[in-house]
C-alpha positions in Angstrom: 56.3 32.9 -36.6 55.7 34.3 -40.1 56.2 38.0 -40.7 55.1 39.7 -43.9 56.1 43.3 -44.6 55.0 45.5 -47.5 58.1 47.3 -48.7 56.7 49.0 -51.8 53.2 50.0 -52.8 51.3 52.8 -54.6 50.4 54.1 -51.2 52.3 54.4 -47.9 51.1 54.4 -44.3 49.8 57.8 -43.0 52.5 60.2 -41.8 55.2 57.8 -43.0 58.6 58.7 -44.2 58.4 55.9 -46.8 58.0 56.7 -50.5 55.2 55.3 -52.7 55.2 54.3 -56.4 53.1 52.2 -58.8 54.7 48.9 -57.9 54.9 46.3 -55.2 57.4 44.4 -53.1 57.1 42.2 -50.0 59.5 40.7 -47.5 58.6 37.4 -46.0 60.4 36.3 -42.8 60.2 32.8 -41.5 62.2 30.8 -38.9 64.1 29.3 -41.8 65.0 32.4 -43.8 64.0 35.6 -45.5 62.4 36.0 -49.0 62.0 39.1 -51.1 58.9 39.0 -53.4 59.2 41.5 -56.3 61.3 44.6 -56.3 58.9 47.5 -57.0 59.2 49.8 -60.0 62.5 51.4 -59.0 65.6 50.7 -56.9 65.3 54.3 -55.6 62.1 53.6 -53.7 63.0 50.0 -52.7 66.3 51.1 -51.2 64.9 54.2 -49.5 62.0 52.2 -47.9 64.1 49.4 -46.7 66.6 51.8 -45.2 63.7 53.6 -43.4 62.4 50.2 -42.2 65.9 49.1 -41.0 65.9 46.2 -43.4 69.2 44.9 -44.7 68.6 43.5 -48.2 71.9 41.7 -48.0 70.2 39.3 -45.5 67.7 38.1 -48.1 68.0 34.3 -48.7 65.9 34.1 -51.9 64.1 36.2 -54.4 60.9 35.5 -56.2 59.5 37.5 -59.1 55.7 37.3 -59.7 55.9 38.3 -63.4 58.0 40.4 -65.7 56.3 43.8 -65.7 58.6 46.7 -64.7 56.4 47.8 -61.7 57.6 44.4 -60.2 61.1 44.1 -61.6 62.3 47.7 -61.9 64.2 47.6 -58.6 66.1 44.5 -59.6 69.3 46.1 -60.9 69.8 48.1 -57.6 68.9 45.0 -55.6 71.7 43.1 -57.4 74.2 45.7 -56.0 73.4 44.8 -52.4 72.3 41.2 -52.4 74.4 38.1 -51.7 76.2 36.6 -54.7 74.5 33.6 -56.5 71.2 34.3 -54.6 68.4 31.9 -55.8 65.8 33.6 -58.0 62.5 31.8 -58.5 60.4 32.9 -61.5 58.5 31.5 -64.5 60.2 30.1 -67.6 58.3 32.8 -69.5 59.8 35.7 -67.5 62.1 36.9 -70.3 59.5 37.1 -73.1 59.4 40.7 -74.4 56.2 42.4 -73.2 54.7 45.7 -74.3 52.0 48.3 -73.6 50.2 50.2 -76.3 50.5 53.8 -75.4 49.8 56.7 -77.8 49.8 54.3 -80.7 53.3 53.1 -79.8 54.4 49.8 -78.3 56.4 50.6 -75.2 58.5 47.8 -73.6 57.2 47.0 -70.0 59.0 43.7 -69.5 62.0 43.0 -67.4 65.0 45.1 -68.6 67.8 42.7 -67.6 68.5 39.8 -69.9 68.5 36.2 -68.8 72.2 35.9 -69.6 73.1 38.9 -67.6 71.0 37.9 -64.6 72.4 34.4 -64.6 75.8 35.9 -63.9 74.6 37.3 -60.6 71.8 35.0 -59.5 71.1 31.3 -59.4 68.1 31.1 -61.7 65.3 28.6 -60.9 62.8 29.1 -63.8 59.9 26.7 -63.8 56.2 26.4 -64.6 55.6 24.1 -61.7 55.5 25.0 -58.0 58.8 25.4 -56.2 59.6 25.4 -52.5 61.9 28.4 -51.9 62.1 28.1 -48.1 60.6 25.4 -46.0 56.8 25.9 -46.3 57.1 28.9 -48.7 56.1 28.0 -52.3 55.5 29.5 -55.7 52.2 28.5 -57.2 53.8 27.8 -60.5 51.8 28.7 -63.7 48.1 29.0 -63.3 47.0 26.7 -66.1 43.2 26.5 -65.5 41.6 29.9 -66.0 37.9 29.4 -66.1 37.1 32.7 -64.2 37.9 36.3 -65.2 41.6 37.3 -65.4 43.3 40.5 -64.3 43.8 41.8 -67.9 44.6 45.1 -69.5 43.6 45.7 -73.1 46.9 47.6 -73.6 49.2 44.7 -72.6 50.5 42.5 -75.4 53.3 40.4 -76.9 54.5 40.3 -80.5 54.5 36.9 -82.3 55.7 36.6 -85.8 55.5 40.4 -86.1 51.8 40.4 -85.0 50.4 42.0 -81.9 48.7 39.5 -79.5 47.1 40.0 -76.1 49.6 39.1 -73.3 48.8 35.6 -72.1 50.4 36.4 -68.7 51.9 32.9 -68.6 54.6 34.2 -66.3 52.2 35.3 -63.6 52.3 33.4 -60.3 51.7 34.0 -56.6 53.2 32.7 -53.4 51.8 30.3 -50.8 53.0 30.2 -47.2 52.1 27.1 -45.2 51.3 27.8 -41.5 49.8 25.8 -38.7 46.7 28.0 -39.0 46.3 27.7 -42.7 47.6 29.0 -46.0 48.7 32.6 -46.6 48.6 33.7 -50.3 50.7 36.6 -51.5 49.9 38.0 -54.9 52.0 40.3 -57.2 49.4 41.4 -59.7 47.2 38.3 -60.1 47.0 38.7 -63.9 46.0 35.1 -64.1 42.9 36.1 -62.1 42.3 36.0 -58.4 39.7 33.3 -58.4 41.8 31.2 -60.9 44.8 31.6 -58.6 42.9 30.6 -55.5 41.3 27.5 -57.2 44.8 26.5 -58.4 46.1 26.7 -54.8 43.2 24.7 -53.4 43.9 21.9 -55.9 47.6 21.8 -54.9 47.9 22.7 -51.3 46.2 21.3 -48.2 44.5 23.6 -45.7 42.2 26.6 -45.6 43.2 29.9 -47.0 43.9 32.1 -43.9 44.9 35.4 -45.6 45.5 37.0 -48.9 48.0 39.8 -49.5 48.9 42.0 -52.4 47.7 43.1 -55.7 44.6 41.3 -57.0 44.0 43.3 -60.3 40.4 43.9 -59.5 40.7 47.6 -60.5 39.3 46.7 -63.9 36.6 44.3 -62.6 33.0 44.9 -63.5 30.3 45.0 -60.8 29.4 41.4 -61.9 33.0 40.3 -61.6 33.2 41.8 -58.1 30.0 40.1 -57.1 31.4 36.8 -58.2 34.6 37.3 -56.4 32.8 38.2 -53.2 30.6 35.1 -53.5 33.6 32.8 -53.9 35.7 34.5 -51.2 32.8 34.0 -48.8 33.1 30.2 -49.1 36.9 30.0 -48.5 37.3 30.9 -44.8 35.7 29.4 -41.7 34.4 32.8 -40.8 33.1 33.9 -44.2 36.3 35.0 -45.9 40.1 34.9 -45.5 41.6 38.1 -44.2 42.4 40.4 -47.1 45.4 42.8 -47.0 45.1 44.3 -50.4 47.1 46.9 -52.4 48.7 47.9 -55.7 46.3 47.0 -58.6 43.3 46.0 -56.4 41.6 49.3 -57.0 39.7 51.6 -54.6 36.3 50.5 -55.9 37.1 46.8 -55.3 38.5 47.5 -51.9 35.3 49.4 -50.9 33.1 46.6 -52.3 35.1 43.9 -50.4 35.1 46.0 -47.2 31.3 46.4 -47.4 31.0 42.6 -47.8 33.5 41.4 -45.2 33.9 44.3 -42.8 37.1 44.5 -40.8 38.4 41.3 -42.4 39.5 43.6 -45.3 42.4 46.1 -44.9 44.5 48.2 -47.2 48.2 47.1 -47.2 50.3 50.2 -48.0 54.1 50.3 -47.8 55.1 50.0 -44.2 52.5 47.4 -43.3 53.8 44.6 -41.0 51.7 41.5 -40.2 52.8 38.5 -38.2 51.2 35.0 -38.0 
């Protein structure tokens, strides 16, 4: 059995004692181990929510980071205080590139705030652009190289190369794939590489139908035409018209509504506290 729990999200379940913040973190439990995917924006929320959900972060067997932005890595320092020594960390080779957001005519750092050298003293780093199997049947997608469809971009995000501002290429962005007997489960962090690009990449590399998609899909900035394209493509993926969609974080309310109108009860919000088993 595979169990997926949302630990951190912008929203929390109704009447919950959990806290919300702009960020995301998931816990994936399999018969072979336990994986933490992203750490939210702060250790304060991550540790509060896991305590409320009776989750011992010391039992985590591996950590994966979808990309460098602070709303996915901000809880990392506090996680290091409670995790096992030398825990394997799976991330992109591009994770430690400095990243910025243009806010009020200033470049504010929004990348991971722990250096590679410092992190390597605590964790066993597995940095790669190719897919990696973290637990049996639980993979990173690796870098999403082919991006023929729209991406999950923000015009404020950038990097600095030779002193010049450039749009962030989001090379570090990846998602997770969980192989089950029923099909593939995809778990996204922010999907800056683009939801459709990510799904096409997964279809090229992994066998089986896509059963479900979790997480942030960065459709909040998608135009109506982009949403229409996404709906058209999603309708072809599943045997019943669409994979099940458990969406949160940067998906956006407009996109969630449009997808719900297209696919009905196959679409659900995935606030902190959500627990799904397969």
